[in-house]
Phi, psi and omega in degrees: 000152174071023183264008182289151174301150183304326183296336182263355180290148181244150176279142187226134169254132174257111180273116190241133171260197187266012183261120183302322179297324177291317183300314184297327180284317180293312179295323179299314179294318178300319179293320181297326180293327179076016178263160178299128184238151170236129177274133180240089179287122187250141174243143190244151175258187186293341180293342181295345179283346181292151177300144184296329182291341174274333184277316183066220180263108187200158171253009184295341180276356184260149171292154185306319182294331178286323178299324181292341178285341187252068181246152177295157006285139182278153186280172173287330187215138168241142177234133178209173180214140176097154186296330183291337182283336192302309182302319181292319179298318179295323179297316179299316179300318181291317182295332180277003183071025180086000182288322181287128175273145182242122175242122180243142183247142170120183187270331188256038177234156181288156171232042179258122182300341177284347182248320187221147180279327180205131172251128179254118184219161177270152183299328182284358174287340179070028180295150176282128184303141181200159182295337180267008184255130174239120186258142178237165171281308177240153182290163175299156178209153177274001174280125175209182183301320181294317180295322179290320176298318179296322179295322178295324182282333189282332185207158178296157176296119181292348179253012180300138179090348178272146181297135178266164003287152180268115179261120182258121177257111178267121188246124173267238181178186182296149177228184177296338182250352188226148179255145177201107181238188183301319180296318178298314183296316180295317180296319180295310183298320180295317181292317180290324177297319179295318179294325177293319178298325178299332178273351184078017185255194181238138178265131172243128181250129178237122182265173181232179181293342179270359182276115180297148181300323180296327178289323177298315179299319180296322179290323176300318182289320184283333181227069186295336181276352183287147170280124185236126174249117182264129176300140180230131180296140177080000179288125182280318185270091182265118183274012186308311182297327179293318175299315182298320184289327187260353179291153174265325183222142182239135169241132182226140175293141194277359180276348185258105177297323182294315180295320178295318179296320180292323178294320177297317180295332179286346176059042176246158173304130187240133171243135181257129174250097181293138173275159178296131179276140173288153174302139180302136178285166176299322179297315180298321178297318179294320179295321176297321178295318179293321179298319177295320179296321182295338180272004178268201181238163177105175185296314182299318179299320180293325177294315180295320177301318180297323179295319177292314185294329179277356178081012179289326172228156188232129177297149176290140178277158181226097183292341175298328177293318178299314180299319179295319180294320178297322179290319180298325181269006180059030178268346180189171179215137176292139184302130181231026184104344177224153176273151180287130179241007182278130176296132182283154174287166177298130179227112183220093175274350186297320183299318180294320179293316178300318179298322180294320178293317179300327181295337178300331183266348174268320188254350182088318178215153180291000000 
């Protein structure tokens, strides 16, 4: 990546919100391109809650200090993720006279060529196919071989001195679609600890900001011999990458696309621990029904497709599809009483994605 002659390099703005999962994907894609990038951390006001079809191309959803970050000269390319980024990205494109290309990542962004030049989404998002849509198995991430090597050099191995193999358990937490309580946490930690003991190794547990304190306590009780690193708010020195770089085997809770993508990028044997799914809501059921209708024929289907492509409504994601795809490609395995110890095959979707972005500047549109 990044081997293009300087004359062909493009200027890039990375539009960043406050979500770490969004940041890692946007920064990851920017890094893979190898072009000069500027990070634009954006803060939003209450207007960001309005529907996007009412907002259009505008900076009205941004706080004044964020608006001041988006001044000409405008870049060749903007990359962002999430629905809140969309109005600002569209505004930049309009202010540049259409010269700036817009690449948006994620499930809740449009994939209409009249709004965005390229939408990057995962197959399990269930997006309606379109010429502006590029699908991946796992989302982009800023974790790569260089980042892991740098992490090894930057600090001592946090698992040094522990008996190997080192099994790293990455723990997320409850979401709008998934349940995770003390009983779940204790059962998971106990089962993974037992599987680690079968290998003669040591379990290291690393929590995240979504991990409830009660779940941390339950894991301590269920796996008292495990090395446990608890996420702390405001901590500047985060050893997460160091754990990822030095682990021999990774287990990750299955609700976190970012953690799964980072584990795949680390090229270590991966085990997926799916969290309990909540019963589908009425809204999710209606969206699933509309998504099925959009894949049909006729006038009504075309209207529903347009609503999806413009990002006015969003298909429900299905993480079971992601888990199945990882298993089909031998990139991971759902926990079955033992942790996966098989080395994964080479998996590199980055080259194809970078080529697709570069094509925006050769062909005008993908």
